[in-house]
Wavefront OBJ file of the C-alpha trace (Angstrom):
o trace
v 0.000 0.000 0.000
v 2.362 2.685 -1.266
v 1.152 6.282 -1.202
v -2.312 7.688 -0.897
v -4.826 6.723 -3.554
v -7.788 8.764 -4.670
v -9.480 6.009 -6.618
v -8.285 2.891 -8.301
v -4.563 2.678 -8.969
v -3.748 6.385 -9.279
v -1.053 7.339 -6.766
v -1.620 10.878 -5.488
v 1.312 11.242 -3.084
v 4.079 9.096 -1.655
v 3.792 8.797 2.100
v 7.064 6.942 2.580
v 9.612 8.694 0.401
v 13.124 7.303 0.308
v 16.027 9.625 1.262
v 17.496 9.486 -2.258
v 14.149 10.515 -3.768
v 13.947 13.444 -1.360
v 17.505 14.542 -2.176
v 16.878 14.163 -5.909
v 13.738 16.309 -5.715
v 15.446 19.046 -3.710
v 18.512 19.024 -5.974
v 16.569 19.212 -9.228
v 14.159 21.856 -7.878
v 17.061 24.010 -6.687
v 18.994 23.699 -9.941
v 15.777 24.212 -11.913
v 15.145 27.428 -10.001
v 18.674 28.660 -10.740
v 18.202 27.804 -14.426
v 14.797 29.526 -14.464
v 16.297 32.641 -12.878
v 19.078 32.731 -15.480
v 16.494 32.162 -18.192
v 14.245 35.031 -17.149
v 17.086 37.467 -16.410
v 19.055 36.584 -19.592
v 22.149 36.195 -17.393
v 23.915 33.143 -15.938
v 27.604 33.917 -15.350
v 27.390 36.491 -18.144
v 24.712 37.741 -20.533
v 23.175 34.806 -22.382
v 23.080 34.631 -26.152
v 20.016 33.160 -27.948
v 21.469 29.616 -28.108
v 22.290 29.607 -24.394
v 18.825 30.972 -23.629
v 17.204 28.083 -25.532
v 19.440 25.570 -23.732
v 18.501 27.113 -20.372
v 14.801 26.961 -21.289
v 15.067 23.269 -22.162
v 17.175 22.605 -19.054
v 14.654 24.383 -16.829
v 11.770 22.326 -18.198
v 13.759 19.115 -17.881
v 14.745 19.852 -14.275
v 11.166 20.613 -13.283
v 9.887 17.406 -14.909
v 9.985 14.761 -12.145
v 12.034 11.874 -13.526
v 15.623 10.814 -13.039
v 16.283 10.872 -16.799
v 15.011 14.422 -17.269
v 17.020 15.556 -14.236
v 20.156 14.241 -15.931
v 19.284 15.913 -19.236
v 18.534 19.197 -17.460
v 21.787 19.021 -15.525
v 23.737 18.426 -18.744
v 22.039 21.357 -20.488
v 22.701 23.775 -17.622
v 26.301 22.528 -17.378
v 26.703 23.056 -21.137
v 25.585 26.685 -20.790
v 27.981 27.158 -17.881
v 30.898 25.754 -19.892
v 29.988 27.785 -22.986
v 29.916 30.972 -20.943
v 33.212 30.176 -19.187
v 34.810 29.617 -22.603
v 33.437 32.946 -23.866
v 34.821 34.670 -20.767
v 38.285 33.199 -21.433
v 38.148 34.244 -25.096
v 37.097 37.785 -24.134
v 39.891 38.022 -21.550
v 42.465 36.776 -24.063
v 41.348 39.374 -26.586
v 41.427 42.162 -24.003
v 44.870 41.252 -22.602
v 46.970 42.405 -25.615
v 45.000 45.653 -25.836
v 45.650 46.428 -22.159
v 49.410 45.824 -22.453
l 1 2 3 4 5 6 7 8 9 10 11 12 13 14 15 16 17 18 19 20 21 22 23 24 25 26 27 28 29 30 31 32 33 34 35 36 37 38 39 40 41 42 43 44 45 46 47 48 49 50 51 52 53 54 55 56 57 58 59 60 61 62 63 64 65 66 67 68 69 70 71 72 73 74 75 76 77 78 79 80 81 82 83 84 85 86 87 88 89 90 91 92 93 94 95 96 97 98 99 100 101
């Protein structure tokens, strides 16, 4: 008798959640909120370009969708945006360094 049932076999809520499921939910909700904030503000670690914005939108949706697979996809998409922006920062710094010298 897992969870509460409204009628038939439809599970409405888990009453005995496992610690990993709790951690997974908190982790994906937190990262999804960070991704959603970056999405709506057009800024993650720097101003987002249109491609990064689309990746953040997909990552936000994936992180808010409650499955382990979508959490992994969302995490990869947000990490991809992070890495893209770090690489752009390094390129911008390398271009600015000779001009400053």
